[in-house]
N, C-alpha and C positions, 0 to 999 in steps of 0.2 A: 430811386432805391429799388434794387432788384427783387427784394422779397416783399414788396408792398402788394396788398390786395384791396381793391376798391370796387364796390358795387353800389352805385347810386342810381336808383330807378327814378325816371322822370315821366310824368304824365303831362303832355303838352297838347294844346288845342289852338287852332287858328281857323279863320274864316275866309271865304272867298270875298272878293271886293264887293262891297255893298250887300253882302249876304245873298248875292245872286245864286240861283240854282245852276251852277256851272259843272258840278261833278255828276254827270249823267250816270244813272245806275248801271247801264250796260257798259260803261267805260271805267267805272271806279276800280275794278280789279287791276287793270292796266296802270292806272294812276297810282294806286297803293303799292303795286309791285315796284314801280319806279322810285317811289319814296323810300321803300324798304332798302333798295339798292343804294340809295344815297346815304341813308343812316349807316349802312354797313361800310361804305367807303370812308365814312368819318370815324370808324372804329366803334360804333354803337351797336349793341345787340338789340334786336327788335322783338318785343313780345307780342304787340298787336297794333294794327292800324285799322281804323274804321271811322265811319261818320255818316253824314247825310249829304245832300246835294249842295249845301252851303257851308259846311265846316268839316273838319277832320280832327280826330283824337289819335294820339300816338303814345304808346307806352314803350319806352326803351331804356337801356342802361347807358348812362352818361360815360363817355370817354373822358377820364379826368385830365387828359392832356389837351383837350380842346374846349374852349369856352362854349357854354350852352348857346349863346346868341349866334355864334359862328356856325354851329351845327344846324340850327333852325334856318338860318339864312341860306345855307347850302341846300337844304332839303326843299325849302320853298322856292328859291330862285331856280334851281335845276328843274323842279317839277313844272313850273310855269313855262320855262323854255321848252321842255320836252313836249308839253301839251300843245303849245302854239306852233312849234317847228313841225310837228308831225300831224297837225290838224286833227287832234284826237276829238275835239268838240268843234262845232261850227262857230261858236262865239270866241272872241279874244279873251283868253283866260288870264286872270290876275288875282293874287291873294290880297287880302286886306293887310295894311301895315300892322306889325306887332304880333304878339302871341301871348298866351297864358301858359304857365308851367309851374309845376309843383313837384317836389321830391316826395318819394313814398318810402315808408318802412317796408321791410320784407313781408310783414303780415298783411299789408294793404295791397300788395301787388296782385294777388288772386282776385280780390274784390274789384279793383279797377280794371283788371283784364276782362272780367265778366261784364262789367259796365260798358266797356268799349265794344266788346263782341255783340252786345245786345242793343246797340244804338238804334237800329231800325224799329225794334219793338218799343223801346223807350219813347221815341218821338211819335210813334203812332198811337200811343195811349192817350185817350181823352180823359180830362179830369171828370171825376164823378161828383155830382152835386146831389145833395139829399133834400 
């Protein structure tokens, strides 16, 4: 339908195999850039990508013509191939099977965007006991 307008925001998370610290901090920009390129190739606008050494969070708009699992499969598979082919890290890189994803209302996009941007700070916070 030529006059259709669809915007479905997705927050997706997946981990490295066995939650190993494969995403080295000095290489994560290169890895995230490659992931962003893959989302764009699948017709998805990317709001943010960030994470830690063992997992990644992505906030993107879903291309309604492509199933979500195909988008994630492309991003994960291409990223693993890119990392290993180019020896981005010394270890053999692999993602854990599966992913978590949730759709977001427009009101929640800013909140989740800030949450993703602040991953390093969030994970470095220690619980406070009284």
